[in-house]
C-alpha positions as a printed NumPy array, in Angstrom:
array([[ 13.991,  36.478, -28.931],
       [ 13.546,  39.246, -26.057],
       [ 12.48 ,  36.838, -23.478],
       [ 15.243,  34.118, -24.26 ],
       [ 17.919,  36.68 , -23.379],
       [ 16.4  ,  37.587, -20.01 ],
       [ 16.89 ,  34.011, -18.856],
       [ 19.377,  33.092, -16.423],
       [ 21.16 ,  29.736, -16.676],
       [ 23.463,  27.931, -13.79 ],
       [ 25.139,  24.248, -14.367],
       [ 23.985,  21.438, -12.672],
       [ 27.064,  21.81 , -10.634],
       [ 25.893,  24.588,  -9.157],
       [ 22.296,  23.381,  -8.352],
       [ 23.644,  20.753,  -6.174],
       [ 24.858,  23.304,  -3.651],
       [ 21.012,  24.542,  -2.89 ],
       [ 19.974,  20.865,  -0.835],
       [ 20.421,  22.541,   2.31 ],
       [ 17.19 ,  23.583,   4.846],
       [ 16.459,  27.181,   4.015],
       [ 17.99 ,  26.88 ,   0.445],
       [ 16.45 ,  24.623,  -1.542],
       [ 16.202,  24.599,  -5.133],
       [ 15.151,  21.346,  -7.948],
       [ 14.706,  21.604, -11.489],
       [ 12.339,  20.311, -13.771],
       [ 12.591,  20.258, -17.402],
       [ 15.576,  22.585, -17.023],
       [ 13.584,  24.974, -14.942],
       [ 14.327,  25.697, -11.812],
       [ 12.608,  26.299,  -8.899],
       [ 13.093,  27.765,  -4.986],
       [ 11.169,  25.739,  -2.634],
       [ 13.142,  26.45 ,   0.027],
       [  9.478,  28.247,   2.136],
       [  7.403,  26.419,   0.653],
       [  8.525,  22.957,   1.173],
       [  6.787,  22.808,   4.652],
       [  3.66 ,  23.129,   2.514],
       [  4.197,  20.083,   0.227],
       [  1.616,  17.425,   0.626],
       [  3.959,  15.001,   0.617],
       [  5.799,  15.898,   2.912],
       [  9.136,  17.511,   3.576],
       [ 11.414,  14.345,   3.262],
       [ 10.554,  14.286,  -0.377],
       [ 11.754,  17.374,  -1.256],
       [ 15.259,  17.127,   1.408],
       [ 16.187,  13.97 ,  -0.86 ],
       [ 15.797,  15.445,  -4.03 ],
       [ 17.04 ,  18.774,  -3.483],
       [ 19.775,  20.179,  -5.766],
       [ 19.019,  18.359,  -8.595],
       [ 16.626,  17.517, -11.493],
       [ 13.401,  15.939, -10.774],
       [ 11.346,  16.045, -13.15 ],
       [ 10.334,  12.197, -13.213],
       [  9.627,  12.072,  -9.667],
       [  7.593,  15.382, -10.088],
       [  5.448,  13.43 , -13.188],
       [  5.118,  10.234, -11.353],
       [  3.604,  11.37 ,  -8.187],
       [  1.495,  15.001,  -9.257],
       [ -1.32 ,  15.402, -11.898],
       [ -1.288,  17.92 , -15.083],
       [ -2.971,  20.399, -12.666],
       [  0.395,  20.528, -10.819],
       [  2.374,  22.409, -13.129],
       [  0.084,  25.352, -12.526],
       [  1.155,  25.657,  -8.896],
       [  5.387,  25.381, -10.22 ],
       [  4.48 ,  29.115, -11.882],
       [  5.313,  30.966,  -8.311],
       [  8.164,  28.979,  -7.444],
       [ 10.21 ,  29.212, -10.633],
       [ 13.18 ,  31.566,  -9.419],
       [ 13.947,  32.859, -13.09 ],
       [ 16.87 ,  30.204, -13.482],
       [ 17.501,  27.345, -15.883],
       [ 20.067,  25.032, -16.264],
       [ 22.342,  25.201, -18.768],
       [ 23.768,  21.399, -19.442],
       [ 19.868,  19.999, -18.554],
       [ 20.252,  16.315, -20.174],
       [ 17.472,  13.728, -20.379],
       [ 18.143,  10.303, -20.541],
       [ 16.762,   7.74 , -23.288],
       [ 15.121,   5.906, -20.042],
       [ 13.439,   9.034, -18.622],
       [ 12.222,  10.034, -22.333],
       [ 10.73 ,   6.636, -23.174],
       [  9.238,   6.897, -18.951],
       [  7.564,  10.192, -19.759],
       [  6.308,   9.436, -23.137],
       [  4.691,   6.389, -21.287],
       [  3.605,   8.686, -18.695],
       [  1.995,  11.082, -21.093],
       [  0.392,   8.031, -22.913],
       [ -1.334,   7.159, -19.746],
       [ -2.762,  10.315, -19.004],
       [ -3.936,  10.713, -22.811],
       [ -5.804,   7.453, -22.274],
       [ -7.415,   8.506, -18.853],
       [ -6.027,   5.439, -17.12 ],
       [ -4.808,   8.434, -14.036],
       [ -8.35 ,   9.513, -13.565],
       [-10.219,   6.111, -14.101],
       [-10.699,   5.038, -10.865],
       [-12.514,   1.84 , -11.349],
       [-14.84 ,   0.403,  -8.625],
       [-12.251,  -1.287,  -6.67 ],
       [-12.67 ,   0.975,  -4.129],
       [-16.452,   0.134,  -3.793],
       [-16.023,  -3.402,  -3.981],
       [-13.469,  -3.582,  -1.052],
       [-15.188,  -1.211,   1.29 ],
       [-18.531,  -3.525,   0.499],
       [-16.422,  -6.145,   1.49 ],
       [-14.923,  -4.517,   4.493],
       [-18.32 ,  -3.83 ,   5.849],
       [-19.341,  -6.99 ,   5.209],
       [-16.619,  -8.966,   7.167],
       [-17.072,  -5.811,  10.207],
       [-20.824,  -6.837,  10.446],
       [-19.996, -10.883,  10.392],
       [-16.925, -10.107,  13.336],
       [-19.448,  -8.586,  15.374],
       [-21.822, -11.113,  14.945],
       [-19.672, -13.852,  15.246],
       [-18.235, -11.999,  19.001],
       [-21.703, -10.957,  20.119],
       [-24.444, -13.694,  18.692],
       [-22.351, -16.922,  18.869],
       [-20.842, -18.148,  21.49 ],
       [-18.841, -21.254,  20.38 ],
       [-14.62 , -21.112,  20.638],
       [-14.177, -21.811,  17.101],
       [-17.03 , -18.891,  16.226],
       [-14.661, -16.48 ,  17.794],
       [-11.682, -17.957,  16.128],
       [-13.179, -17.613,  12.941],
       [-14.407, -13.571,  13.882],
       [-10.507, -13.3  ,  14.641],
       [ -9.563, -14.608,  11.026],
       [-12.069, -12.341,   9.564],
       [-10.805,  -9.341,  11.46 ],
       [ -7.117,  -9.699,   9.851],
       [ -8.639, -10.218,   6.67 ],
       [-11.005,  -6.806,   7.159],
       [ -7.785,  -4.704,   8.067],
       [ -5.722,  -6.092,   5.012],
       [ -8.691,  -4.912,   2.822],
       [ -8.621,  -1.655,   4.652],
       [ -5.35 ,  -0.808,   4.437],
       [ -5.421,  -1.457,   0.819],
       [ -7.947,   1.381,   0.324],
       [ -5.97 ,   3.829,   2.849],
       [ -2.844,   3.048,   0.968],
       [ -4.567,   3.922,  -2.541],
       [ -6.738,   6.71 ,  -1.053],
       [ -2.829,   8.106,   0.142],
       [ -2.199,   8.384,  -3.156],
       [ -5.468,   9.783,  -4.227],
       [ -6.434,   6.438,  -6.78 ],
       [ -9.828,   6.696,  -4.712],
       [-12.065,   9.342,  -5.367],
       [-11.552,  12.066,  -7.979],
       [-11.23 ,  14.673,  -4.851],
       [ -8.781,  15.85 ,  -2.133],
       [-11.627,  15.931,   0.577],
       [-12.937,  12.385,  -0.732],
       [-10.078,  10.839,  -0.944],
       [ -9.033,  12.303,   2.948],
       [-12.205,  11.037,   4.282],
       [-11.717,   7.389,   2.993],
       [ -7.807,   7.705,   4.297],
       [ -9.24 ,   8.364,   7.776],
       [-12.051,   5.833,   7.726],
       [-10.197,   3.24 ,   6.324],
       [ -6.536,   3.728,   8.001],
       [ -7.04 ,   5.441,  11.115],
       [-10.334,   4.572,  12.24 ],
       [-10.628,   1.007,  10.956],
       [ -7.395,  -0.164,  11.512],
       [ -5.703,   2.227,  13.941],
       [ -2.998,   2.903,  12.017],
       [ -2.507,   6.759,  11.356],
       [ -2.692,   7.939,   7.693],
       [ -0.238,  10.681,   8.64 ],
       [  2.105,   8.534,   9.91 ],
       [  2.025,   6.04 ,   6.716],
       [  2.186,   9.517,   4.738],
       [  5.051,  10.434,   6.371],
       [  7.244,   7.272,   5.206],
       [  5.226,   5.792,   2.607],
       [  6.492,   9.086,   0.632],
       [ 10.21 ,   8.878,   1.872],
       [  9.837,   5.213,   0.662],
       [  8.539,   5.658,  -2.141],
       [ 11.355,   8.362,  -3.207],
       [ 14.028,   6.594,  -1.596],
       [ 13.545,   3.47 ,  -2.64 ],
       [ 16.079,   0.814,  -1.19 ],
       [ 18.44 ,   3.441,   0.061],
       [ 19.296,   1.815,   3.467],
       [ 19.703,   4.889,   4.862],
       [ 17.087,   6.699,   3.574],
       [ 14.293,   4.661,   3.096],
       [ 12.925,   4.134,   6.324],
       [ 10.814,   1.08 ,   4.953],
       [ 14.66 ,  -1.306,   5.585],
       [ 16.011,   0.567,   9.   ],
       [ 14.739,  -2.251,  11.385],
       [ 17.499,  -2.398,  13.684],
       [ 17.808,  -4.287,  15.876],
       [ 15.347,  -6.829,  14.746],
       [ 16.457,  -7.155,  10.967],
       [ 18.6  ,  -5.768,   8.98 ],
       [ 18.82 ,  -6.493,   4.704],
       [ 22.27 ,  -5.649,   4.18 ],
       [ 25.743,  -5.832,   5.755],
       [ 26.455,  -2.233,   5.545],
       [ 24.282,  -1.911,   8.673],
       [ 26.803,  -3.34 ,  10.638],
       [ 28.461,  -0.303,  10.443],
       [ 25.585,   1.729,  12.638],
       [ 24.731,   4.1  ,   9.956],
       [ 22.822,   7.091,  10.216],
       [ 19.101,   7.058,   9.619],
       [ 18.702,  10.459,   7.508],
       [ 14.715,   9.924,   7.365],
       [ 14.468,   9.322,  11.502],
       [ 17.652,  12.173,  12.343],
       [ 19.396,   8.798,  14.108],
       [ 22.081,   6.587,  14.693],
       [ 20.815,   2.931,  13.606],
       [ 23.563,   1.356,  16.246],
       [ 24.61 ,  -2.159,  15.735],
       [ 25.236,  -3.5  ,  18.877],
       [ 25.681,  -6.177,  20.92 ],
       [ 21.979,  -6.875,  21.405],
       [ 21.409,  -6.268,  17.247],
       [ 23.928,  -8.475,  16.723],
       [ 21.952, -11.332,  18.254],
       [ 18.78 , -10.615,  16.831],
       [ 19.935, -10.043,  13.645],
       [ 21.854, -13.604,  13.658],
       [ 18.467, -15.866,  13.886],
       [ 16.379, -13.244,  11.796],
       [ 15.974, -15.832,   9.48 ],
       [ 14.228, -18.082,  11.806],
       [ 12.588, -14.546,  13.727],
       [ 11.009, -13.205,  10.655],
       [  7.591, -14.73 ,  10.583],
       [  6.895, -14.842,  14.087],
       [  7.866, -11.059,  14.202],
       [  5.643, -10.499,  11.391],
       [  2.407, -12.176,  13.218],
       [  2.621,  -9.516,  16.256],
       [  4.322,  -6.767,  13.801],
       [  1.362,  -5.161,  13.986],
       [  2.021,  -3.262,  17.887],
       [  5.171,  -1.789,  16.219],
       [  2.889,  -0.13 ,  13.866],
       [  0.706,   0.922,  16.435],
       [  3.54 ,   2.417,  18.203],
       [  4.674,   4.428,  15.685],
       [  1.389,   5.812,  15.246],
       [  1.483,   7.096,  18.71 ],
       [  4.828,   8.265,  18.782],
       [  4.299,  10.547,  15.539],
       [  0.882,  11.684,  17.079],
       [  2.392,  12.962,  20.382],
       [  5.35 ,  14.188,  18.862],
       [  6.732,  17.868,  17.767],
       [  7.161,  17.183,  14.353],
       [  4.782,  19.064,  12.108],
       [  1.835,  16.742,  11.496],
       [ -1.215,  17.562,   8.933],
       [ -4.505,  17.427,  10.145],
       [ -2.873,  15.956,  13.526],
       [ -6.581,  16.652,  15.18 ],
       [ -8.261,  14.478,  12.824],
       [ -5.774,  11.67 ,  13.054],
       [ -6.038,  11.223,  16.705],
       [ -9.932,  11.509,  16.906],
       [ -9.899,   8.614,  13.628],
       [ -7.432,   6.534,  16.746],
       [ -9.955,   6.999,  19.304],
       [-12.843,   5.661,  17.427],
       [-10.588,   2.888,  16.609],
       [ -9.584,   2.686,  19.935],
       [-12.976,   2.621,  21.141],
       [-14.593,  -0.074,  19.074],
       [-11.823,  -2.966,  19.115],
       [-11.647,  -2.819,  22.838],
       [-15.576,  -3.06 ,  23.068],
       [-15.288,  -5.556,  20.754],
       [-12.78 ,  -7.791,  22.952],
       [-14.277,  -6.783,  25.881],
       [-17.711,  -9.119,  24.723],
       [-16.191, -12.446,  24.654],
       [-16.509, -14.204,  27.643],
       [-13.293, -14.691,  29.191],
       [ -9.576, -13.667,  29.257],
       [ -8.35 , -16.929,  27.697],
       [-10.389, -16.012,  24.59 ],
       [-10.036, -12.589,  24.341],
       [ -6.115, -13.017,  24.137],
       [ -6.44 , -15.986,  21.38 ],
       [ -8.809, -13.058,  19.486],
       [ -5.953, -10.448,  19.545],
       [ -3.643, -12.286,  18.481],
       [ -5.15 , -14.009,  15.778],
       [ -6.727, -11.081,  14.336],
       [ -2.985,  -9.917,  14.715],
       [ -1.124, -13.007,  13.393],
       [ -3.712, -12.699,  10.257],
       [ -2.502,  -9.177,   8.697],
       [  0.747, -10.929,   9.09 ],
       [  0.518, -11.927,   5.084],
       [  0.39 ,  -8.339,   4.317],
       [  3.41 ,  -7.314,   6.521],
       [  5.399, -10.425,   5.067],
       [  3.987,  -9.09 ,   1.124],
       [  5.694,  -5.53 ,   1.88 ],
       [  8.768,  -6.988,   2.612],
       [  8.845,  -9.312,  -0.271],
       [  8.574,  -6.534,  -2.52 ],
       [ 11.807,  -5.007,  -1.517],
       [ 14.031,  -6.955,   1.406],
       [ 15.6  ,  -8.968,  -1.363],
       [ 15.803,  -6.348,  -4.366],
       [ 19.044,  -3.953,  -4.734],
       [ 20.025,  -1.079,  -2.324],
       [ 22.439,   1.288,  -2.074],
       [ 23.525,   4.21 ,   0.474],
       [ 22.678,   7.711,   0.045],
       [ 20.359,   9.675,  -1.316],
       [ 18.054,   9.025,  -4.543],
       [ 19.338,  10.726,  -7.731],
       [ 16.609,  12.051,  -9.388],
       [ 18.043,  11.583, -12.698],
       [ 17.826,   7.983, -12.514],
       [ 13.995,   7.733, -11.034],
       [ 13.559,   4.598, -13.286],
       [ 16.567,   2.669, -12.881],
       [ 16.507,   3.056,  -9.445],
       [ 12.336,   1.349,  -9.127],
       [ 13.528,  -1.331, -11.201],
       [ 15.882,  -2.358,  -9.378],
       [ 14.517,  -1.729,  -5.512],
       [ 11.327,  -3.557,  -6.443],
       [  9.749,  -7.247,  -6.818],
       [  6.7  ,  -8.468,  -8.557],
       [  4.734, -11.245,  -7.347],
       [  3.234, -13.134,  -9.796],
       [ -0.565, -14.308,  -9.437],
       [ -3.666, -15.042, -11.068],
       [ -6.042, -12.124, -11.726],
       [ -8.385, -13.59 ,  -9.231],
       [ -5.919, -13.223,  -6.446],
       [ -5.364,  -8.987,  -7.211],
       [ -7.923,  -8.114,  -4.748],
       [ -5.757, -10.528,  -2.101],
       [ -2.641,  -8.674,  -2.959],
       [ -4.804,  -4.972,  -3.236],
       [ -2.719,  -4.8  ,  -6.561],
       [  1.025,  -4.097,  -5.096],
       [  1.949,  -7.445,  -6.303],
       [  2.883,  -5.164,  -9.39 ],
       [  5.269,  -3.238,  -7.612],
       [  7.187,  -2.155,  -9.839],
       [  4.34 ,  -0.606, -11.994],
       [  3.297,   0.982,  -8.525],
       [  6.656,   2.55 ,  -7.754],
       [  6.956,   3.824, -11.48 ],
       [  2.859,   5.122, -11.464],
       [  1.856,   5.474,  -8.012],
       [ -1.161,   7.699,  -8.956],
       [ -2.449,   4.74 , -11.534],
       [ -5.349,   3.25 ,  -9.778],
       [ -4.882,  -0.477,  -8.84 ],
       [ -7.244,  -1.949, -11.513],
       [ -4.743,  -0.93 , -14.276],
       [ -1.894,  -2.347, -13.044],
       [ -2.141,  -5.85 , -14.117],
       [ -3.071,  -3.686, -17.532],
       [ -0.332,  -1.831, -18.005],
       [  2.174,  -4.611, -17.403],
       [  3.408,  -6.036, -20.138],
       [  4.399,  -2.653, -21.488],
       [  6.596,  -1.768, -18.418],
       [  8.351,  -5.277, -18.98 ],
       [  8.726,  -4.302, -22.654],
       [ 10.49 ,  -0.702, -21.57 ],
       [ 12.694,  -2.517, -19.094],
       [ 13.966,  -4.916, -21.684],
       [ 14.35 ,  -2.253, -24.219],
       [ 16.792,  -0.423, -21.49 ],
       [ 18.59 ,  -3.789, -20.052],
       [ 16.684,  -3.472, -17.208],
       [ 15.629,  -6.576, -14.208],
       [ 12.278,  -7.127, -14.134],
       [ 11.8  ,  -9.638, -11.247],
       [  8.367, -11.141, -10.952],
       [  8.656, -14.274,  -8.925],
       [  5.614, -16.25 ,  -7.301],
       [  4.745, -16.282,  -3.992],
       [  6.775, -19.131,  -2.84 ],
       [ 10.238, -17.691,  -4.756],
       [  9.902, -14.466,  -3.457],
       [ 10.136, -15.713,   0.225],
       [ 12.489, -17.779,  -0.868],
       [ 14.893, -15.035,  -2.025],
       [ 13.809, -13.151,   0.926],
       [ 14.85 , -15.472,   3.821],
       [ 18.018, -15.988,   1.895],
       [ 18.556, -12.276,   2.194],
       [ 17.791, -12.641,   5.499],
       [ 20.376, -15.921,   6.499],
       [ 23.106, -14.197,   4.411],
       [ 23.193, -11.362,   6.524],
       [ 22.341, -13.006,   9.728],
       [ 25.849, -15.521,   8.899],
       [ 27.826, -12.602,   8.61 ],
       [ 26.402, -10.578,  12.006],
       [ 27.414, -13.956,  14.116],
       [ 30.875, -13.58 ,  13.15 ],
       [ 32.214, -12.491,  16.498],
       [ 35.853, -12.356,  16.527],
       [ 36.306, -10.209,  12.932],
       [ 34.847,  -6.76 ,  11.875],
       [ 31.3  ,  -7.619,  10.424],
       [ 31.714,  -5.698,   7.371],
       [ 35.245,  -7.264,   6.108],
       [ 34.399,  -9.481,   3.321],
       [ 33.976,  -7.059,   0.03 ],
       [ 33.658,  -9.748,  -1.632],
       [ 30.6  , -11.802,  -0.184],
       [ 29.12 ,  -8.3  ,  -0.13 ],
       [ 29.345,  -8.019,  -3.939],
       [ 28.287, -11.758,  -5.111],
       [ 25.685, -11.376,  -2.604],
       [ 23.873,  -8.712,  -4.198],
       [ 20.492,  -8.77 ,  -2.861],
       [ 19.951,  -6.946,   0.124]])
């Protein structure tokens, strides 16, 4: 009883006031933590905390952190507790499910998927170099370009898994694998990926907070972008100008061609981050890794006999990776969207609303990298991909129990939904004579995107 009398209480309303840089409070299971000074040291980046500050973040914390992370909270507790702390039935079931998975050791059992995938990447790399250096036919060089694209896809999956610490048991090993599979092999900085990807997970399908939906002036998944909203992630205005109107008017036609060269944008984004003044963890290591890529890849291309073949080789290898770029868009473009910051109290609901699964046979899991189970991955990002198919029926049952959407589409259906979403926005963008955001009925009916 003595300890109870020492507790100090605040309400959720008071907690919400502490959501500005320099004054960041969060609550986890009713206990309040001051993360104002620690935010820059957060391994998941600042945006995750900035987006959820001033509210309860228990579900997000459970989703992203192992049991050992609870020990680090002690030094951040400011002595306050939330007097009107409430846990919804959905959250209660979600936490129970996470505890069950932990008890079964699913988060620690990594399986051999990464070993198989890295072996596949190594074999493909040898085949690519052999095809370019030893073979003389144009056909062999084209096959090598296709294999290089597939290599990048598989290596990116490993980089993604290691970024979520799903590959190795120790942080240093995961970091090495991140740099090798990301920076050195694909040329895309793992630092850039973490920066954007963590924000995407936390703010899944928030138009102004999720960077994975902010593709003005090329694409817009919602007519709400036509109001030139401000990106809270990039801290700049997403201007819907005449150029954006023109490009978006034809986005359902340009989608696949743009995806074929989408890799170029990822290279640009990597360079922009690494040379920026923004705090970048392991900046030097990331730069070294990128230099490794831009050494071996141009060297490989230079071994081809002429400029025509070199250009075709680069384009084909980039175009093959469009399969992966398209897949990432299928998982979210046609799902429900919203504006504003995420709410820590509806973590489960936001993830179900903002994601689409892609159904496929089990032998295709390697091709999709496990990310066809997008909802399962978003709910349990620390869960190794070898368990995602296993837990899928349990997640379906939980969605059914709480009357939440669980959408699993075929690859063809997912493409149809995505193109329909882009087309609906494109038609609205063509309305030059009237304000493009006038039709609220249209917006309500076309809820997908």
